[in-house]
N, CA, C and O atoms as a GROMACS GRO file, in nm:
protein
  440
    1UNK      N    1   0.483   2.591  -1.646
    1UNK     CA    2   0.528   2.468  -1.677
    1UNK      C    3   0.481   2.385  -1.572
    1UNK      O    4   0.484   2.422  -1.455
    2UNK      N    5   0.432   2.262  -1.612
    2UNK     CA    6   0.374   2.155  -1.511
    2UNK      C    7   0.481   2.060  -1.450
    2UNK      O    8   0.571   2.022  -1.524
    3UNK      N    9   0.479   2.027  -1.348
    3UNK     CA   10   0.563   1.932  -1.299
    3UNK      C   11   0.556   1.784  -1.374
    3UNK      O   12   0.443   1.737  -1.387
    4UNK      N   13   0.643   1.725  -1.413
    4UNK     CA   14   0.645   1.607  -1.478
    4UNK      C   15   0.749   1.502  -1.404
    4UNK      O   16   0.869   1.524  -1.397
    5UNK      N   17   0.689   1.388  -1.351
    5UNK     CA   18   0.771   1.295  -1.278
    5UNK      C   19   0.853   1.209  -1.351
    5UNK      O   20   0.801   1.129  -1.429
    6UNK      N   21   0.992   1.213  -1.336
    6UNK     CA   22   1.080   1.122  -1.414
    6UNK      C   23   1.039   0.982  -1.408
    6UNK      O   24   1.004   0.926  -1.304
    7UNK      N   25   1.045   0.925  -1.523
    7UNK     CA   26   1.023   0.782  -1.519
    7UNK      C   27   1.160   0.694  -1.486
    7UNK      O   28   1.265   0.717  -1.547
    8UNK      N   29   1.151   0.602  -1.395
    8UNK     CA   30   1.241   0.508  -1.349
    8UNK      C   31   1.211   0.373  -1.393
    8UNK      O   32   1.109   0.324  -1.344
    9UNK      N   33   1.278   0.299  -1.476
    9UNK     CA   34   1.253   0.163  -1.520
    9UNK      C   35   1.250   0.058  -1.412
    9UNK      O   36   1.343   0.043  -1.333
   10UNK      N   37   1.142  -0.012  -1.410
   10UNK     CA   38   1.130  -0.116  -1.304
   10UNK      C   39   1.218  -0.234  -1.350
   10UNK      O   40   1.202  -0.287  -1.461
   11UNK      N   41   1.321  -0.278  -1.253
   11UNK     CA   42   1.399  -0.396  -1.277
   11UNK      C   43   1.342  -0.539  -1.266
   11UNK      O   44   1.387  -0.632  -1.333
   12UNK      N   45   1.241  -0.552  -1.176
   12UNK     CA   46   1.182  -0.679  -1.163
   12UNK      C   47   1.038  -0.651  -1.189
   12UNK      O   48   0.964  -0.624  -1.094
   13UNK      N   49   0.995  -0.656  -1.307
   13UNK     CA   50   0.851  -0.625  -1.348
   13UNK      C   51   0.758  -0.724  -1.297
   13UNK      O   52   0.641  -0.693  -1.274
   14UNK      N   53   0.808  -0.857  -1.276
   14UNK     CA   54   0.712  -0.950  -1.236
   14UNK      C   55   0.670  -0.941  -1.081
   14UNK      O   56   0.555  -0.941  -1.039
   15UNK      N   57   0.789  -0.934  -1.005
   15UNK     CA   58   0.756  -0.896  -0.870
   15UNK      C   59   0.678  -0.770  -0.852
   15UNK      O   60   0.583  -0.764  -0.774
   16UNK      N   61   0.716  -0.673  -0.922
   16UNK     CA   62   0.669  -0.557  -0.899
   16UNK      C   63   0.507  -0.551  -0.924
   16UNK      O   64   0.429  -0.487  -0.854
   17UNK      N   65   0.475  -0.627  -1.030
   17UNK     CA   66   0.338  -0.626  -1.088
   17UNK      C   67   0.256  -0.688  -0.977
   17UNK      O   68   0.157  -0.631  -0.931
   18UNK      N   69   0.305  -0.826  -0.928
   18UNK     CA   70   0.245  -0.890  -0.834
   18UNK      C   71   0.202  -0.808  -0.694
   18UNK      O   72   0.098  -0.827  -0.630
   19UNK      N   73   0.294  -0.725  -0.667
   19UNK     CA   74   0.287  -0.653  -0.535
   19UNK      C   75   0.178  -0.531  -0.571
   19UNK      O   76   0.087  -0.501  -0.493
   20UNK      N   77   0.199  -0.469  -0.692
   20UNK     CA   78   0.123  -0.360  -0.732
   20UNK      C   79  -0.046  -0.418  -0.751
   20UNK      O   80  -0.143  -0.346  -0.723
   21UNK      N   81  -0.055  -0.529  -0.791
   21UNK     CA   82  -0.190  -0.603  -0.810
   21UNK      C   83  -0.230  -0.622  -0.672
   21UNK      O   84  -0.346  -0.589  -0.650
   22UNK      N   85  -0.164  -0.667  -0.572
   22UNK     CA   86  -0.222  -0.683  -0.432
   22UNK      C   87  -0.250  -0.539  -0.357
   22UNK      O   88  -0.345  -0.521  -0.280
   23UNK      N   89  -0.166  -0.451  -0.387
   23UNK     CA   90  -0.204  -0.330  -0.343
   23UNK      C   91  -0.319  -0.251  -0.393
   23UNK      O   92  -0.378  -0.164  -0.330
   24UNK      N   93  -0.350  -0.303  -0.543
   24UNK     CA   94  -0.468  -0.250  -0.602
   24UNK      C   95  -0.614  -0.297  -0.566
   24UNK      O   96  -0.720  -0.234  -0.569
   25UNK      N   97  -0.584  -0.451  -0.526
   25UNK     CA   98  -0.697  -0.516  -0.449
   25UNK      C   99  -0.753  -0.451  -0.344
   25UNK      O  100  -0.873  -0.432  -0.326
   26UNK      N  101  -0.638  -0.408  -0.254
   26UNK     CA  102  -0.677  -0.342  -0.120
   26UNK      C  103  -0.729  -0.236  -0.125
   26UNK      O  104  -0.786  -0.201  -0.022
   27UNK      N  105  -0.730  -0.157  -0.222
   27UNK     CA  106  -0.799  -0.039  -0.252
   27UNK      C  107  -0.916  -0.031  -0.321
   27UNK      O  108  -0.973   0.076  -0.342
   28UNK      N  109  -0.964  -0.161  -0.366
   28UNK     CA  110  -1.090  -0.147  -0.456
   28UNK      C  111  -1.193  -0.117  -0.357
   28UNK      O  112  -1.178  -0.142  -0.238
   29UNK      N  113  -1.304  -0.059  -0.410
   29UNK     CA  114  -1.418  -0.027  -0.360
   29UNK      C  115  -1.478  -0.112  -0.240
   29UNK      O  116  -1.498  -0.075  -0.124
   30UNK      N  117  -1.500  -0.223  -0.294
   30UNK     CA  118  -1.534  -0.341  -0.181
   30UNK      C  119  -1.436  -0.374  -0.077
   30UNK      O  120  -1.474  -0.439   0.020
   31UNK      N  121  -1.317  -0.338  -0.087
   31UNK     CA  122  -1.226  -0.366   0.024
   31UNK      C  123  -1.150  -0.274   0.112
   31UNK      O  124  -1.083  -0.299   0.212
   32UNK      N  125  -1.178  -0.151   0.044
   32UNK     CA  126  -1.088  -0.038   0.128
   32UNK      C  127  -1.134  -0.009   0.274
   32UNK      O  128  -1.067   0.048   0.360
   33UNK      N  129  -1.257  -0.057   0.287
   33UNK     CA  130  -1.332  -0.020   0.426
   33UNK      C  131  -1.256  -0.142   0.508
   33UNK      O  132  -1.186  -0.114   0.605
   34UNK      N  133  -1.272  -0.254   0.474
   34UNK     CA  134  -1.217  -0.377   0.530
   34UNK      C  135  -1.052  -0.347   0.568
   34UNK      O  136  -0.996  -0.383   0.672
   35UNK      N  137  -1.001  -0.282   0.469
   35UNK     CA  138  -0.845  -0.249   0.497
   35UNK      C  139  -0.834  -0.150   0.591
   35UNK      O  140  -0.750  -0.176   0.676
   36UNK      N  141  -0.900  -0.031   0.608
   36UNK     CA  142  -0.885   0.065   0.709
   36UNK      C  143  -0.917   0.015   0.835
   36UNK      O  144  -0.850   0.048   0.934
   37UNK      N  145  -1.037  -0.080   0.844
   37UNK     CA  146  -1.080  -0.138   0.982
   37UNK      C  147  -0.956  -0.210   1.022
   37UNK      O  148  -0.908  -0.185   1.133
   38UNK      N  149  -0.898  -0.299   0.942
   38UNK     CA  150  -0.794  -0.374   0.989
   38UNK      C  151  -0.657  -0.305   1.034
   38UNK      O  152  -0.591  -0.345   1.129
   39UNK      N  153  -0.628  -0.211   0.965
   39UNK     CA  154  -0.534  -0.127   1.017
   39UNK      C  155  -0.575  -0.049   1.158
   39UNK      O  156  -0.495  -0.032   1.250
   40UNK      N  157  -0.677  -0.017   1.158
   40UNK     CA  158  -0.742   0.046   1.275
   40UNK      C  159  -0.731  -0.045   1.395
   40UNK      O  160  -0.695  -0.001   1.505
   41UNK      N  161  -0.764  -0.182   1.372
   41UNK     CA  162  -0.760  -0.268   1.453
   41UNK      C  163  -0.613  -0.327   1.502
   41UNK      O  164  -0.592  -0.384   1.609
   42UNK      N  165  -0.525  -0.301   1.408
   42UNK     CA  166  -0.398  -0.343   1.465
   42UNK      C  167  -0.309  -0.197   1.510
   42UNK      O  168  -0.188  -0.206   1.526
   43UNK      N  169  -0.362  -0.098   1.522
   43UNK     CA  170  -0.311   0.012   1.559
   43UNK      C  171  -0.223   0.065   1.472
   43UNK      O  172  -0.125   0.110   1.530
   44UNK      N  173  -0.222   0.078   1.348
   44UNK     CA  174  -0.099   0.100   1.244
   44UNK      C  175  -0.152   0.212   1.154
   44UNK      O  176  -0.253   0.211   1.084
   45UNK      N  177  -0.067   0.305   1.172
   45UNK     CA  178  -0.111   0.426   1.075
   45UNK      C  179  -0.087   0.376   0.930
   45UNK      O  180  -0.017   0.281   0.894
   46UNK      N  181  -0.172   0.474   0.844
   46UNK     CA  182  -0.190   0.438   0.704
   46UNK      C  183  -0.061   0.465   0.632
   46UNK      O  184  -0.039   0.408   0.525
   47UNK      N  185   0.017   0.541   0.680
   47UNK     CA  186   0.147   0.572   0.600
   47UNK      C  187   0.274   0.486   0.652
   47UNK      O  188   0.382   0.500   0.595
   48UNK      N  189   0.260   0.402   0.755
   48UNK     CA  190   0.335   0.326   0.793
   48UNK      C  191   0.378   0.203   0.725
   48UNK      O  192   0.369   0.098   0.789
   49UNK      N  193   0.423   0.201   0.608
   49UNK     CA  194   0.435   0.096   0.503
   49UNK      C  195   0.515  -0.027   0.557
   49UNK      O  196   0.478  -0.142   0.534
   50UNK      N  197   0.627   0.004   0.632
   50UNK     CA  198   0.686  -0.119   0.673
   50UNK      C  199   0.612  -0.208   0.781
   50UNK      O  200   0.621  -0.330   0.788
   51UNK      N  201   0.541  -0.131   0.860
   51UNK     CA  202   0.452  -0.173   0.951
   51UNK      C  203   0.335  -0.274   0.910
   51UNK      O  204   0.312  -0.381   0.967
   52UNK      N  205   0.264  -0.219   0.796
   52UNK     CA  206   0.156  -0.255   0.707
   52UNK      C  207   0.214  -0.419   0.649
   52UNK      O  208   0.151  -0.524   0.654
   53UNK      N  209   0.336  -0.400   0.601
   53UNK     CA  210   0.384  -0.530   0.541
   53UNK      C  211   0.437  -0.623   0.636
   53UNK      O  212   0.446  -0.741   0.603
   54UNK      N  213   0.479  -0.580   0.764
   54UNK     CA  214   0.517  -0.669   0.876
   54UNK      C  215   0.417  -0.757   0.934
   54UNK      O  216   0.434  -0.868   0.985
   55UNK      N  217   0.269  -0.667   0.912
   55UNK     CA  218   0.165  -0.721   0.993
   55UNK      C  219   0.091  -0.838   0.894
   55UNK      O  220   0.013  -0.926   0.930
   56UNK      N  221   0.138  -0.810   0.768
   56UNK     CA  222   0.065  -0.901   0.654
   56UNK      C  223  -0.088  -0.868   0.627
   56UNK      O  224  -0.173  -0.948   0.588
   57UNK      N  225  -0.109  -0.711   0.661
   57UNK     CA  226  -0.241  -0.658   0.626
   57UNK      C  227  -0.272  -0.655   0.480
   57UNK      O  228  -0.392  -0.657   0.451
   58UNK      N  229  -0.185  -0.651   0.385
   58UNK     CA  230  -0.206  -0.642   0.232
   58UNK      C  231  -0.234  -0.791   0.219
   58UNK      O  232  -0.324  -0.828   0.144
   59UNK      N  233  -0.170  -0.867   0.280
   59UNK     CA  234  -0.187  -1.028   0.224
   59UNK      C  235  -0.335  -1.055   0.272
   59UNK      O  236  -0.409  -1.115   0.194
   60UNK      N  237  -0.388  -1.011   0.410
   60UNK     CA  238  -0.521  -1.066   0.434
   60UNK      C  239  -0.623  -1.003   0.337
   60UNK      O  240  -0.716  -1.069   0.290
   61UNK      N  241  -0.601  -0.865   0.305
   61UNK     CA  242  -0.700  -0.817   0.221
   61UNK      C  243  -0.693  -0.857   0.095
   61UNK      O  244  -0.803  -0.879   0.045
   62UNK      N  245  -0.602  -0.875   0.027
   62UNK     CA  246  -0.580  -0.920  -0.108
   62UNK      C  247  -0.589  -1.049  -0.131
   62UNK      O  248  -0.586  -1.094  -0.246
   63UNK      N  249  -0.601  -1.134  -0.008
   63UNK     CA  250  -0.622  -1.282  -0.010
   63UNK      C  251  -0.505  -1.354  -0.076
   63UNK      O  252  -0.518  -1.442  -0.162
   64UNK      N  253  -0.402  -1.313  -0.033
   64UNK     CA  254  -0.266  -1.383  -0.083
   64UNK      C  255  -0.195  -1.456   0.022
   64UNK      O  256  -0.226  -1.436   0.140
   65UNK      N  257  -0.100  -1.543  -0.009
   65UNK     CA  258  -0.029  -1.592   0.101
   65UNK      C  259   0.025  -1.510   0.214
   65UNK      O  260   0.076  -1.401   0.188
   66UNK      N  261   0.020  -1.551   0.326
   66UNK     CA  262   0.053  -1.450   0.460
   66UNK      C  263   0.199  -1.435   0.434
   66UNK      O  264   0.265  -1.536   0.412
   67UNK      N  265   0.261  -1.302   0.434
   67UNK     CA  266   0.378  -1.295   0.423
   67UNK      C  267   0.441  -1.271   0.256
   67UNK      O  268   0.555  -1.241   0.220
   68UNK      N  269   0.343  -1.291   0.193
   68UNK     CA  270   0.394  -1.274   0.058
   68UNK      C  271   0.430  -1.134   0.000
   68UNK      O  272   0.529  -1.115  -0.070
   69UNK      N  273   0.342  -1.040   0.036
   69UNK     CA  274   0.379  -0.897   0.016
   69UNK      C  275   0.503  -0.861   0.068
   69UNK      O  276   0.590  -0.800   0.006
   70UNK      N  277   0.508  -0.899   0.178
   70UNK     CA  278   0.669  -0.852   0.233
   70UNK      C  279   0.775  -0.922   0.173
   70UNK      O  280   0.878  -0.860   0.149
   71UNK      N  281   0.765  -1.060   0.142
   71UNK     CA  282   0.880  -1.132   0.059
   71UNK      C  283   0.917  -1.066  -0.057
   71UNK      O  284   1.032  -1.034  -0.086
   72UNK      N  285   0.784  -1.041  -0.146
   72UNK     CA  286   0.799  -0.980  -0.270
   72UNK      C  287   0.873  -0.846  -0.257
   72UNK      O  288   0.974  -0.825  -0.324
   73UNK      N  289   0.827  -0.760  -0.176
   73UNK     CA  290   0.884  -0.628  -0.151
   73UNK      C  291   1.034  -0.627  -0.132
   73UNK      O  292   1.116  -0.570  -0.203
   74UNK      N  293   1.054  -0.703  -0.021
   74UNK     CA  294   1.230  -0.763   0.001
   74UNK      C  295   1.302  -0.778  -0.113
   74UNK      O  296   1.410  -0.722  -0.128
   75UNK      N  297   1.246  -0.858  -0.206
   75UNK     CA  298   1.302  -0.909  -0.320
   75UNK      C  299   1.356  -0.791  -0.421
   75UNK      O  300   1.457  -0.792  -0.492
   76UNK      N  301   1.245  -0.678  -0.404
   76UNK     CA  302   1.278  -0.572  -0.503
   76UNK      C  303   1.402  -0.519  -0.498
   76UNK      O  304   1.464  -0.545  -0.395
   77UNK      N  305   1.461  -0.446  -0.584
   77UNK     CA  306   1.567  -0.357  -0.581
   77UNK      C  307   1.535  -0.221  -0.499
   77UNK      O  308   1.418  -0.185  -0.494
   78UNK      N  309   1.621  -0.156  -0.443
   78UNK     CA  310   1.611  -0.024  -0.366
   78UNK      C  311   1.521   0.063  -0.448
   78UNK      O  312   1.421   0.116  -0.401
   79UNK      N  313   1.559   0.075  -0.569
   79UNK     CA  314   1.506   0.170  -0.665
   79UNK      C  315   1.321   0.120  -0.695
   79UNK      O  316   1.228   0.200  -0.692
   80UNK      N  317   1.310  -0.008  -0.718
   80UNK     CA  318   1.183  -0.062  -0.710
   80UNK      C  319   1.103  -0.038  -0.564
   80UNK      O  320   0.987   0.004  -0.560
   81UNK      N  321   1.161  -0.062  -0.476
   81UNK     CA  322   1.097  -0.060  -0.346
   81UNK      C  323   1.038   0.086  -0.308
   81UNK      O  324   0.938   0.109  -0.239
   82UNK      N  325   1.130   0.184  -0.373
   82UNK     CA  326   1.107   0.319  -0.355
   82UNK      C  327   0.971   0.362  -0.444
   82UNK      O  328   0.887   0.441  -0.401
   83UNK      N  329   0.965   0.298  -0.574
   83UNK     CA  330   0.854   0.327  -0.642
   83UNK      C  331   0.718   0.265  -0.612
   83UNK      O  332   0.608   0.306  -0.648
   84UNK      N  333   0.748   0.156  -0.535
   84UNK     CA  334   0.637   0.086  -0.478
   84UNK      C  335   0.575   0.167  -0.339
   84UNK      O  336   0.454   0.176  -0.320
   85UNK      N  337   0.657   0.215  -0.263
   85UNK     CA  338   0.635   0.286  -0.159
   85UNK      C  339   0.536   0.427  -0.196
   85UNK      O  340   0.441   0.477  -0.137
   86UNK      N  341   0.602   0.460  -0.314
   86UNK     CA  342   0.553   0.583  -0.388
   86UNK      C  343   0.406   0.573  -0.439
   86UNK      O  344   0.317   0.657  -0.423
   87UNK      N  345   0.398   0.446  -0.507
   87UNK     CA  346   0.268   0.413  -0.538
   87UNK      C  347   0.165   0.387  -0.431
   87UNK      O  348   0.047   0.420  -0.435
   88UNK      N  349   0.229   0.320  -0.331
   88UNK     CA  350   0.129   0.296  -0.215
   88UNK      C  351   0.071   0.434  -0.145
   88UNK      O  352  -0.044   0.458  -0.110
   89UNK      N  353   0.175   0.507  -0.137
   89UNK     CA  354   0.149   0.662  -0.090
   89UNK      C  355   0.058   0.734  -0.174
   89UNK      O  356  -0.018   0.810  -0.114
   90UNK      N  357   0.049   0.729  -0.292
   90UNK     CA  358  -0.037   0.781  -0.411
   90UNK      C  359  -0.184   0.727  -0.379
   90UNK      O  360  -0.287   0.793  -0.393
   91UNK      N  361  -0.176   0.605  -0.336
   91UNK     CA  362  -0.328   0.528  -0.369
   91UNK      C  363  -0.384   0.558  -0.218
   91UNK      O  364  -0.506   0.553  -0.200
   92UNK      N  365  -0.313   0.584  -0.130
   92UNK     CA  366  -0.387   0.622   0.015
   92UNK      C  367  -0.447   0.752  -0.013
   92UNK      O  368  -0.566   0.770   0.015
   93UNK      N  369  -0.370   0.853  -0.070
   93UNK     CA  370  -0.429   0.986  -0.106
   93UNK      C  371  -0.551   0.982  -0.204
   93UNK      O  372  -0.600   1.085  -0.248
   94UNK      N  373  -0.597   0.858  -0.235
   94UNK     CA  374  -0.713   0.888  -0.367
   94UNK      C  375  -0.841   0.809  -0.266
   94UNK      O  376  -0.957   0.797  -0.306
   95UNK      N  377  -0.803   0.772  -0.162
   95UNK     CA  378  -0.921   0.708  -0.083
   95UNK      C  379  -1.040   0.842  -0.062
   95UNK      O  380  -1.016   0.963  -0.052
   96UNK      N  381  -1.148   0.785  -0.062
   96UNK     CA  382  -1.271   0.890  -0.072
   96UNK      C  383  -1.259   0.969   0.073
   96UNK      O  384  -1.234   0.916   0.181
   97UNK      N  385  -1.283   1.105   0.050
   97UNK     CA  386  -1.289   1.197   0.170
   97UNK      C  387  -1.382   1.154   0.296
   97UNK      O  388  -1.357   1.176   0.414
   98UNK      N  389  -1.479   1.099   0.250
   98UNK     CA  390  -1.577   1.037   0.365
   98UNK      C  391  -1.508   0.921   0.444
   98UNK      O  392  -1.506   0.920   0.567
   99UNK      N  393  -1.454   0.828   0.372
   99UNK     CA  394  -1.359   0.738   0.437
   99UNK      C  395  -1.239   0.784   0.514
   99UNK      O  396  -1.204   0.732   0.620
  100UNK      N  397  -1.181   0.876   0.460
  100UNK     CA  398  -1.085   0.958   0.539
  100UNK      C  399  -1.112   1.031   0.660
  100UNK      O  400  -1.036   1.045   0.756
  101UNK      N  401  -1.224   1.074   0.647
  101UNK     CA  402  -1.271   1.170   0.756
  101UNK      C  403  -1.322   1.052   0.884
  101UNK      O  404  -1.310   1.077   1.004
  102UNK      N  405  -1.377   0.927   0.831
  102UNK     CA  406  -1.420   0.822   0.921
  102UNK      C  407  -1.309   0.769   0.991
  102UNK      O  408  -1.320   0.747   1.112
  103UNK      N  409  -1.194   0.744   0.927
  103UNK     CA  410  -1.059   0.693   0.973
  103UNK      C  411  -0.959   0.791   0.993
  103UNK      O  412  -0.840   0.763   0.978
  104UNK      N  413  -0.996   0.899   1.025
  104UNK     CA  414  -0.912   0.997   1.027
  104UNK      C  415  -0.797   0.988   1.152
  104UNK      O  416  -0.702   1.066   1.150
  105UNK      N  417  -0.807   0.918   1.227
  105UNK     CA  418  -0.717   0.854   1.329
  105UNK      C  419  -0.578   0.788   1.261
  105UNK      O  420  -0.467   0.795   1.312
  106UNK      N  421  -0.612   0.724   1.136
  106UNK     CA  422  -0.507   0.650   1.060
  106UNK      C  423  -0.436   0.760   0.974
  106UNK      O  424  -0.328   0.730   0.923
  107UNK      N  425  -0.481   0.867   0.956
  107UNK     CA  426  -0.438   0.942   0.866
  107UNK      C  427  -0.343   1.066   0.947
  107UNK      O  428  -0.271   1.148   0.890
  108UNK      N  429  -0.363   1.055   1.079
  108UNK     CA  430  -0.282   1.159   1.139
  108UNK      C  431  -0.146   1.128   1.119
  108UNK      O  432  -0.101   1.019   1.082
  109UNK      N  433  -0.061   1.269   1.154
  109UNK     CA  434   0.075   1.246   1.153
  109UNK      C  435   0.156   1.218   1.281
  109UNK      O  436   0.270   1.173   1.283
  110UNK      N  437   0.075   1.253   1.396
  110UNK     CA  438   0.137   1.215   1.516
  110UNK      C  439   0.109   1.075   1.575
  110UNK      O  440   0.162   1.040   1.680
   0.00000   0.00000   0.00000
């Protein structure tokens, strides 16, 4: 029997969609290297979602207004925030192995 993740309804679909789009843009093939370099320069670990939002890294890479991603995230309900963190964490695991090796310092747990 395979694992099936339970679906949770998104309460604020518009804000959730905007932030999801910004994250998607940061992980496109032409921007992922820039995103990883920016995190490296800011000395932020890839899994530190709160620090990434606070630094405005998603906004810079997705070319949105500075602080937009953080304010959108904070406007979401707790369950929507959890789903957004989960979405982000799944995206970082989809990064090509060559880039992950190149930026291995960002992926370390310590």
